[in-house]
N, C-alpha and C positions, 0 to 999 in steps of 0.2 A: 636064678630064672627071672625072678622078676627085678632083677639089673634093667635101668637104662644106660644102653649107650649112646656116648655126646656124637651128631656129627657134626667131626671136625671142618669138613670142606664147605657147611652151609654155617653163616655165622649169625642167621636169623633161628638157629635152631637152640632148643631151651638145652643149660646150661645140667648134666647130671650131678654132678657135685662141685658145686664151686669153691668147696674150701674154707676153712674158717674167716669169720666177719676180721680181718685184719685193720678195716676202716676206722671203726669203730674203737679199735683198742690203740690206734695211732692218735683219733682225734682229743682221747680222753688225756692220754701222757701230754698233748699239746696243750691243750684247757689247764692241765696241771702247770706245766710251766708257766703259761700267761700269768697264773695266780702267783706265783712265785714273783713276777717282775712287776708286778701291776701296783704296789705300794713307790716300788723306789721312780718309776716312772710317773706315776703321779706328784708325788714330791719334786722330781725335775721338773715337772711341766706347769706347777703351784706356783715356784720358785723364779720361774722365768717369765710366766704369764698370767699369774693370778688364778683365781678361782674361776673363772670362764674357761682358762686353758684346761684347767686341771679336768673341769667337767666337760671339754672334747674329746678330751685324752680319753677319759672315761667311757665314753658314749663309743670312739674307735674302738678302740679294745672289744670294746661287748660286741661289735660290727665285726672286727674279725675271727674272735673265737665263735659267733653264728655262723659266719660266713665258713670257716671251717666244719663244724659240726654239720651244714646243710650239707656239702660237699659231699661227704663221708657217706651218713646216710642215703643221699641219691644215689650215687654210684653203688654204694652197698648194696641199695635194695634191685639197682638198674642189672647187677651183675649175679646174681641169682635169676636174673632171666633170660638176657642173650645178652651174647657180645655185641650184637649190632645196638642193643639199646644201650648197652656201658657206653659205647662210643658217643654215642648221638645223647645222651645227660653227660658225658665229661665235658662235651665243647659245647651244649646251648646251656648246660647248666652251669657253667663259668660266665655266660653273659648274664643267666636271669642274676647270679649273684652279683654281678657287676652290680647290673641294673638295681638290686637291693639297696648296695652304696651308695650308688649316684641317689637315689630317693631317699635314703636317710639323712642325706648332706643336705638335700635340696628344702628338704620340709624342715630343717633345723637351723638354715643358715642367715635366717634375718634373726634369729633371737639373740637379745642381749647376752647370752652365755658363751655362744657358739662363737667358736676363732678357728679361723679355716687353717692358718697354718700348725697347729698344735694337731688338729684336728689329720690335716693330712699328711704329715708328716708320722704319724702315730698307724697310719692305715699301711703304708707303705713299708715302713721299718718292721713295724709289729708281722706283719704277713711274711713278709723275708726273711724275718730278725727268727720265727718261730719257724717255718721250715728250714733252714739252714742249721737249727739247732736241734731237731727233730732227727735230722739227716745224722746224727752221729750217734743214735741209737737204733736203727732200723735196722733189721737185719734183711741184705740183698741176696736171699739164698731161699730155696724152694723146701728146703729140710726145718727152716725156720721163719714162717712169713710172720709181717709183724715186727714186733719188738725183739732184738736182740736178747737171748737167753740170759745173760745178766743182770738186762736192766728190767725185765718184767718185773711185775710188783707181786709179790707172793700173795696167796689166796689163802692165808691160813684163819 
């Protein structure tokens, strides 16, 4: 009797059971993959652009991972409140996170160590690369939300 029923006709109604928080599970997996490729990416940019290129790339990779973490956290919190808030956070949160990337670039663009090309390439390629890489491991079923069962880390 104490159960709350969700009103599916009203998107402003609170969600009774949002289910598991798969956002953080996915972003944790993406961050782990980013750590795997970071040494190779830094080595390549060091060989092409030197220390300034590697530093620019390191900043870009940190921003990309922070961007994914922020998106997962914001969407996960909003999903527990209402569908309408989730939609608003997904749409306007993207603009906010894009602004963070712009501000980070704008604040560092005049530095001696900042190189625009490796920074820009890393931001674009890392975002798309990590998303496409993660698609391979995401379960697109309601039976197993989040990562596919065979790719979930063991909790031993």
